[in-house]
N, C-alpha and C positions, 0 to 999 in steps of 0.2 A: 806324823800328820794328825790333826785333831779329828776326833770321832764325829763331831757335829759341825756343820757349816751353815751359817745364816745366809739364806738366799733371798729373803724378802722382809721388808719392814714397812708397816703402816703406822700412821699417826692416829691420834684420838678420833679424827674425823674419817679415818680409814682411807686416807690418801697415801699413795706410795711415797715413802721417804727414800728408800734405797732398794736395790735389787729389782727383780722383775718376776711376775707371775709365771712367765714361760719357763724360768729356771726351776721354780717349784714344781710345775707340772712335769717337766722332763725328769726330774729326780724321782718323783713318786711313780711315774710311768716305768722307770727302771728299777723299781722295787725299794726305793729308799724309805727308811723309817722317818716319822714326822714327830717333831716336838714344837710347841708354840709357847713363847714367853710373852707375858703381859705384866703391866704394873697398875696398881690402884692404891688409893688412900684408905687407911683403916676406917676413918670416920665418914667416908663416903660409901663404903661397900660392906664393911663388916659390922660396925656399930655406929649408926648415924647419930646416936645421942652422945657419942664421945667427942672430946676435944682433941683427941690424938690424931694428928695429921700425917703420921708416919707413912712413907711409901712402902708398900709391900710388893716385892717382885715374885712372880709365879711362873714356873715353867711346867708344862703339862705334857704327858706322853699320850699320843694318839695311836694306839696299837691296831686300830682298824681304820683304814684309809679308803677313800672312794676316788676314782678317776672317772669323771662324767664327760661324755662326748669327746674324750681325748684332749680336753682343754680346761677342765675345772677340777680342783682338788678340794676335798673336805675330809676331816678326820673326826673320829668318835673315840672318846675315852670309854673303853669297855670293861674296865676293872675297878672303877672308882666308886666309893661309898661317900655319902655326904660328910664333909669336914666342917666343923664349927670352930673357926679360929678364935683364940690360939690354943684351946684346951682339949679338943677331942672331936666327937662326932655329933651329927645333928640329932633332932629329937625323935625321928622315926627311922626304923630300919628300912633301907632302900638301896637301890643302885642309883648312881648319878651319871647317866649317859650324856655327858656334855658333848656337843657337836660344834665344830668351828669350820667355817668356810675360808677360802683364800682371800675373800674380800672383807672379812671381819664379821659377817653375819654369824650369829650364834644360835644355839637351841639347846634344850634340855628335855630329856624324858626320864621320868623317875618312877619305875615300878616299885611300889611298896611291898615289903616282904614280911610285915608284922601280922598279917591275917586280919586286920581290922575290916569291918563291914563297910562297903562303899555307901555313900549317901545319895548317889545319883548314877545315871547311866552315861555312856559315851556320847560325845557331841561337841560342837563348837561352843566355847566358853567366852565370856567377856574378858578381854585383856585387863590385867591389873595395872592401874596408873602409877603405882609405886611413888607416891608423892614425896617420901623421905629419901628417895634415891633418884635425883634428877638425871643422873648419867645412865640410868637403866631404862631402856625403851622396849617394853614388851609389845611385839608386833601382832601376835595372835596367840590364843591359848586354846587348849583342847582337854576334854575329859577331866575337868577340875574336880568333880565330885566322885571320881572313880579311884581305884588303886593304881592307876597308871597315867597320871597327868603329864602333859607335855606343853611346851611353848616354844615359840621362836622369838628371838629378841636381839637387841644390840646393846652392849654395854660399852660406854665410851672409855675404854682403857687408855692409860697414858700412851701406850704403844702396843703394837702387835708384832712380834718377831718370830719368823718362821725358820726353823732349823731342820736340816735333813741329815740323816746318817746314811750316806750312799755307799755302804760297803757290801752291796749285794750284787750278784751276777745271775742273769737268767740262764738256766741250763736246759730247760725243756718247755716246749709249748705244744699243745695238742687241741684238736677239736673235741666236741662233746662225745663223739664216738671213739675217742682215743687215738685217732690217726694223728701222727706226729707232723707238726708244721715247721718246727725248728728244734735244734738241740737233740738230745738223746736221753733215754732212760739210764744208759750206762754212766753218763756224766753225773746225773742226779744220784744214782746209787753209790758211785765212788765218793762223792762229797758227803753223803749221808753216813757212809761207813767210816769216814775220817772224822766224824763228829760235828760236821757243819750244821748250823741252824737253818731251818727251811721255812719259807713262807710261800703262799700262793696268791695269785690274782684270779678270781673267778668271775668270768664275764656273764652278765645278766642275772646275777644271784637274786636280785630284788625285783625281777620283772613281774612276778605274780602280785606284787604290791602296787603296780602301776595304776590299776583301776581303769577308768575311762580316759585318763590323761594320755597325751601323746607319748609314745615310747622314748625313753632316754637311754642311749647306749651307755653302759657303765661296767666297770670292773671294781670288785671289792677285794682289798688286800688284807689278809689275816695271817698271823703267825701260827705255826704248827708246833705241837708239843711232842707227844710220843709218836714215833714213826716206825713203820714195819715194812720190811722189804722181803718179798718172796723171791728167793734167789734163782729158782729154776723157772718160775713163771715170768720173772722180771717185771714185777708189778709192785709199786709202792703205794701205801695208804697211810693215813695219819689222823690223829685226834687234834683238831684245831683248837686254838684258844677261843674263848667266848666271842661270838660275833653279834653285832647289833645291825639289824636290817631296817631300812626305811625307804619310803617311796622315792625313787630317783627324781631329782629336780635340781635346778641351778637358780639360786643357792639351795643347797640341801638343807632339809629341816625335818620336822615331825608334823603329824596331823592326826586327826581322830581315826583310830582303827587302821592306821597305815604304817605301822612299825611293829617289830617284834625282836626277840633275841633268842639265842640258843647256841647249840654246838653242832659242828659239822665233822664229817669224816670224808675228805676228798680222796680220790684214788686216781692213779695215772692212766686209767682207761676212760676218764670223763665222768665216772659215777661219783655222786656226792650224796651220802646219807646225812639227813638232817634230823636233829632232835630239838625242836623249836618250842618256845614258850609263849603262850598267850599272856601278854603283860597284865591284863585285867583280872584273869582268874588264876594265873601261875600254873595252869595245866599244860602239860607237854603233849606234843603230837609228833609222830614220825613222818618224815616226808623225804622221799628219794627222787632225785632228778639227775639229769646229765648236763654238764656244762663244758664249754671250752675253758681251759685252765693254763696259766703260765706258772712255772715253778722256779723259785729263786733260792740260792744258797748263800750263806754268809761267807765272805772271803777271809 
């Protein structure tokens, strides 16, 4: 069987061509990995002064996924640095936290890592009209003169194709106090000991970023790296891959002083240690909380 299954396709106007959003939501709810394929023209998106009309196909991995109100999916690229096609990387060292929603709304947050002094402070910025890229529609922009600019936008790609890798099984779920609601620690420990990859869905991880807006129920899915199991205590903990947190909303996006990134250490008693980064200053802070968590293992 193929590792990846296409469950949804949108056209350039973001209308559904095939599949359905319910299938995408159901797959991510069940722990599926997410990849999104798009297509664009070189002289429309890469070099607008070029006569080269070649179609470029892109497929991106979204290793951090959000499930909002149990009906809306968004994904964030948590490991990407800026690529300048076709030869290398962009002009400034940064991360490229691209974000895609199930309806084709997109966003980008870019914390710069080069230590340059900001020219201004955080706040709402004027959207760039991008006159040379008529398919690029910047909806709003934030913190343009800081070292952590972000924006929400729509690019009229030739298509949007949503793929899921649904080879995960939920083996344990518990409340924030560690009380088990389904599955068992033994199932998780046995899969871990057999070499299975593990991921978690942490409910309410970004609630502290909600501000004065109405609460949005959400789970954030993130892969785990090094895992540790205390065999007598029967408690597992793990070092998660980098996570990007942003204010929960539908569609999901970025805003001024409403997102951050960092590393987590979840534990099967509901405890989650956080080592989070202020994207404007790149200063770390430690933050410990308790969450309801679902644990998945690769099959």
